[in-house]
N, C-alpha and C positions, 0 to 999 in steps of 0.2 A: 522532652522530647522538642526534638531542635526545630521545628518546620514554627511551630507555636511562636519562639523565641524569633527565627525573624520575621515575622508578621512584626511584631511589636519592637524592632529595635536594632532595626535595620543602618546600618551606618552610610553617609555618601563621603568622609574622608576617612584615610590614613597616614600615619606616617609623621615626623617630628619636627619638632620647629626651633627655631632657637630663642634663649627667652630675652624679655624684653627690660633689661636693665636689671641692676640688683635686686634683691630682694628685702624691705626692710628689719632690720635686728628686730627679732623675736620681743616682746614683752616676758617672756619665764627662760629660765633657762634648759630648755624643752627641745632635741631634736626637731629642726625646719623639716618637713614633708620632703620626700625621698628624691634624688638628683632627678631620676628620670622625668617622673613627675612635674617638674621644674621646668624640664627641657621642652615638653610637651604645651605648656600657655603659651597663647596666645594674646595679642592685645586686644582688651576686653572693655567692655559696658557694660554695668550692672543696671537694668531695668526694673523701677517696679511696673508690675502692670496694668492695677488699679488706677494711677494717677501716671505713670508714663514718667515719673522723676525717675533722674539718674542717682547712683550712688555707689560709692565706694564698697572695696568687698570686706572691710573694719566696719563699717555704719550695716552690711548687710547681716554680719552674723550678728551684730545685736538684735536688727528687727527677728532674727529667726530664733533667738533664745527663749524669746516664751512660749515656744511651741516645744509640745509634747513628742510630736513624731516632722521631721524635715526631710521629704522627699526628694531625691536628687534625679532626675531622668539621663538616660546616654540613650547614644548609641552605640550596641557595643564592641564593635569594632574602631569606633572611633580613639585614638588616645586623648584628644583635647577633655574630651567629656569626663574622663576618670581624671585627668588632674584637674576642674574643677570640684569634683567630687570631694578627692582628698582635700582640695581648701577649704571645703565647706566644713568639714572632719575637723580640720586638725584649728577653723576657728573657733570652732564650739568646743572640742576639745579645752582651748587653752582658757575659755573664758569660766566651764563646769565641767570636769571629767567627769560627772557623772553620767557616761553618754554610752550607747552601743551601736554597732553598724548591722542593720539587718539587709543580707542575700541574695536575690533571685538565685544568684549562681550555685548553691549549695541546695542541695534536695535534707529532708529533714530528717532521714534516718541516719545522716553523717555526720548530725551536730558535735557527737563525741569526737571526731577525729578535728574538727574544725576547733572545738574548744584546746582540744592537745596541743594545735600547733599552737595556738596563739601563747597559752603557758608555757611555750617552751619543750613541750614534753617528747613533741616528733617535729621531725623536720618539715623541709619544706616537699621534699621528694616524697617524703610518706604522707604529706595530706594529703599530697593529691593524687598520690595510689589510691589512699585510701577513702576519698570521697569521689573517686571515678571520674575528678574533671575532664578528662578528656573523651571519655563516653559520653558524660550525662552534659555535659556545658558547651564544649569543644570552640570556643575562639580562647583564644591565645593567653594563658595566664600571665604572662609581664604586664598585659595591660592593667592588670588588678594586684601584679605582686605590693607598687608603692602604698596600697591602700590597706592589704593584709601585711607588709613588714609594717607600716603605721602601727594598727592597732595590735601585731604583738609586739614592738617596743613598748608600746605606753601602757597594754595589757588591757584593751579596749575588748569590753567580748563580740564576738562576732555571731549573728545568730541567723542559720540555716533555714531558710523563709519556703522554700518551694515544694511541691508535692514532689512525690515518684512519681518519675516517667511512665513506668508501668498503668498508673493510675490514669494520665491524661491521654497515654495510648491507647488505654483500653477504651476510653470515654468516648475519644474522639474516630474510633474506628464500630464500635457497637452500642456506644450512649450508655446513662448509666445505669440502667435495669441488667448489663450484664455484668456491673461490679460486683464478687463476693460480697457479703454481708461483713467481714472483718475490715477491706479497702472502703466501701460503701459507709461503715462506722466511723471509719479514721475521717474522712472527710468534713468541712464545718459545713453550716447550713449555706445552702446556696439559691442568689435572689438572682433569677433568671427575667426579671421583669423589666431592666431597666431599658425603656426604648430604644434610647442615644449609645448605650454602650454596646447594644444588637447592632446598630445600622455602623458603629464604628468598624465594628468586628467583619461585619458583612462585606462592609468595601473592603476592608484588608484582604479580603479569605476570596472576591471575587479577582481582586486585582493580581493576586500571587499562583493564579490557578495552573500555570507553567511551574510551577515548583514540585509536581506531584499529586495534590490533594484531590486534583478534581475527582476521584469515585467518593469523597466522602460527604458526607451527610452533612449539610450543616448548622441543622441541631443538634447533632452530635459535636460536630467541631465547638459549635460555641460553647456547650457544658463543661467542655476540656477546660476551655478558658475561661471559663465563669471559675472553674475549682483552683483556677493557678491563681487569680486575683484574690478568691475568696481562703483560702488558704493562707495568702500573706499576710492578708488584711487579721486575718484569726492570729498568728503566730505574733506579730505587732502586736496588736491589742490585749494578747495573756502577755506577754514580758513586760508590759507597762503597770499591768497591773499584779504584779508580782509582788511581795511584801518589801522586799530586797531590791525592786527592779532598777533602773537607771531614772535618770528623769527625763532622757530625753533617747529618741531612735533616728538617727542616720539614715535611709532606707536607703539602698541603691536598684535599680531596675530597669527594663529598657522602657523608653517614653511612654508607649500603647499602656502601658499599665500602672504611669503614674501622674499624667498629664492631669487626667481628668476626674471630678470628683464621683464620676459611678465608675469609676474604675477603684483600683484598691486605697485612693485614700477615703473616698465614701462608707466603705463596707468597711474601713479599720475602726473609721470616727462612728455608726453606728455599735461599734462592740466596744466603745470607750475611749479609744486615740484619737484625743482631739484635746486645745488644738492643734493647728496642721498646718505646715505650709507647704510651697512645692517652686521647687529652683528648676531650673528648664535653661541647660546649656545648646547654644545654637551655634554652629560656624558659619558665615555669613560667606553668600558668593554676588558676583555683580545681578545674579537671578533673585536673592530673596527678598521680597516684599516686608520690609517692619510690618504695615500694618497686619497681614495676617497671620505675622509671629505673636502680637498682641492679643488676636483674637482664639488663639488656637493654644489654649490651658496654660496651665503654672500661673504662680502670683507672683512670683521675678524671674525673668529673663538675664540667664549670662550670655550676652553675645560675644564672640569671639571672630578674628579675621586676620586674616596672614596678613592683609592690607589695610595698616591702622584707617584708611581713607574711608573703605566699606562702612567704618563703624559711626554710628549718630553723632552728630558733636557735641 
């Protein structure tokens, strides 16, 4: 359901940027991240939120390695966020290739086609058709192409985390009670009691009234949002608990799903997906208050700016 995605992953910038200098030689003879994603990288500062300590990227990757789940937030149409996601995936893979990538962008019933693309059984065009990318996600595939090509090149499993649009749309319009028994049994247990989570969703719901959901009942809308978060949390935890599961999963999804423990991270933790770390990419401009960013969720801020003077010293 695109509306839910818009509330939790709206971007503020688009376009491409000039790479800032040559990348250091890789520690192993592996292909570097895609040329397209390198071109999206901006001058950066990485800050640990709890201490405000500044880190180099390699130090961040070392800090992330003990985590079972690394959540990397995004604004869906911001290419710079996707470049950071690929840098995190690459940094962790080079340290330990027992890795999976969880993606909000794919719906669970289409896991087979994602698997077939990663394994090389089908090409990109077939994968996009079979997963109904344009209809069910809608954001430009080029933004995610470097990540999926990297997964395919290294045979990194990609997990389809999201619930079917038919379920969330039905609930947002008519409520949980309207689901047929098969669909109701297919969704995980829902915690609808998180007050801070409810408050944030209500704020976003009210702020986007002009986008066409003014006739929706908020309680139904909120239940649909929780289905989205709980389903992703369930899939992440289930994958980690498999006997031959990966050592860790990098989850990429909209910031509203990932920045706060009462969304996907905490719901997955209750199911055993712990410890976890949250990385939040942010593109700074003159109006961006750093103290507010430090208070707005996440363990690490990956700050970026077209003008390096805007970055913290």
